[in-house]
N, C-alpha and C positions, 0 to 999 in steps of 0.2 A: 242296825244292831240286830243280831240274831235273836229269835224268840223260840223257845223250846217248850213242848207240851208232851204229855203222856209220861212214859217211863224214860226219863232222860238218861238213865244208866245204859240204855241200848244204843244211844247216839254216839257214834265213833267213826273214825276213818277206817277205810279198807285199804290194805296194802298188799304186801307179798303173800302169795298163796290164794288170793281171791280171784274169782272169775268175774270179768267185767264184760257186759254186753251193752251195746249202744243201738237203740232203735232210732234211726235217722228220720227226721220229719222232712220228707221230700218226696222222691219218686215212689216210695212205698205207699204213700197216703195211709198212714197208720190207722188201723181199724181193729175191731174186736177180734178178728181172726188171728191177728198177730199176738194178742194176749194169750190165747189158747195154745198156739204153736210154741211160743216162748216158754210158757209155764210147763207144758208137757216136756219140752227139751230139758229144762232144768230138773224136773222131777226124775227123768230118765238118768241124767248124769249123776245125781246124788243118791239114787237108789241102787246104782250099779255097784256100789261098795259092798252091798249085802248079797247073799246068795240069790241068784236069779230065781224068781217065782216064789221065794219064801214069804211068809207072812210079814216079816220085818221089812223086806224090800218093797212089798206092795203098800204097806202102811207109810213108809217114807216117801214113796213116789206120790201117793195120794195127798199126804199132808203138805209136802213141798209144792206140788202142783196147785193145790187149793190156795195156799198162802200167796204164792207168786201171782196167780190169776186174780185174786181179789185186789191186791195192792196195785197191780199193773192196770187193771180195768179202771180203778179210781184215778190213777195217773192219766190215763188216756181220756177218761170222761171229763176231767176238770182241767186239762192242760190248756195253756194259753197259746203256746207255740213252741217250736224247738224240739230237740231230741229228748228221748227218755233214756236215762242211764241206769243200768241195773248192775249192782255188785252183789255177789254171793260168796259165802265162805262157810265151811263146817269147822267148828272149833269147840273143843270141850264137850262133844256130844250134842251140840246145838247148831242148827242151821241159821245163819245170819243173812239178812237181806237188807239192802238199801236201794231204794228207787228214788231218783232225782228227776224232777221236771219243773217247768215254769208254769205258774198259774197267775191269773190276774190279781191285782192288788185287792179288788173288791172280793174276789173269791177267797183270797187268803184271810181277809178280815172275817168273813162269814164262817170259814172253817175254824179259825181260832176261837170264835165265840162258842161253836159247838164243842170243841175240845175242852174249853174252860168249864163248860157245864158237865163234862164227864169226869173231871178231876176228883179223885177221892171216892168215887162211886164203884160199887161192885159190878163187874161186867155181866154177871148172870142176872142181876136185878135189872140192869139196863136192857138186856136182851128181852127179858120177859115183858118189860114196859113197852118196848118197841113192837113186839109181836101183838100185844093187846091193843095198842094204838092202831096198828094196821088192820086188825080184825074189826075194830069199832068204826073205822073210817075207810071205806073202800077206795077213796081217792088218794089215800096216803101212799107214797111211792116206795116205802120200805127202806129208804136211805139209811145206811149205817148197819144194816143187818149183817153184812159180810164181816165187817170189822168186829162187831160185837160177838159174832159166832166164833171168830178166830180167838178172841181173848177168853171167852167163856168155855168153849168146848175143846179147844186145841192147846190152851195154856200159852198162847202167843203173847209176848210182851211187845208193845208198840210204842214208838216215840216219833215225834215230828219236829223238824228243824226248819224254820222259815228264815230266809236270808234275802236281802236286796241283791239283785244281780249287779255286776259291774256297770252295765249300761242302764241308763234311766229310760226304760221303755214301758213303764207301767206294769211290769211283771215282778213276781217274787219267786225266788228259787225255793222249792219245797223238797225237803228230803224226808222220806218216810222210811223208818227203820223198824225191823221186826226180828225177833229172836224166837225160834221154834225149837222146843226140846225134841230130840230124836229118839231118846230112850224111853 
């Protein structure tokens, strides 16, 4: 049975008019460089609708690139196996993103616990708490700073959808959804 966290209003299907990319888990040996290349590519595509070199185009490129890179790096960092699928769409002045990958069942449970602890809390407060915790403990990894920054500073709405895959191989399909205002 699917479980959803975060802003569940942003969890939806992508169809006509969306751009779909699939990063195959195979000969490419998916790595960090693929996150940067992919996010730059999508930033360029979606900023091209604005006048080249304009402040608006530069801001869209930066914001889309940052958003895609953060979510894609998390997908790569925590993926169990398999491809990573990226769907994007601009609709009603908002950039919509969905990234789907497989994670281990244990990883899914840990992530769900973290997400449950974020429910109903202000992202700005959470960001400050995380920064203070990192400053107090140099061994702290800073995990979650990117997502909290997206929500707090960029107005991104995030949602997560956990589903058991068709095959019973100890993995869970994770869909991460994001909506970024472009105006």
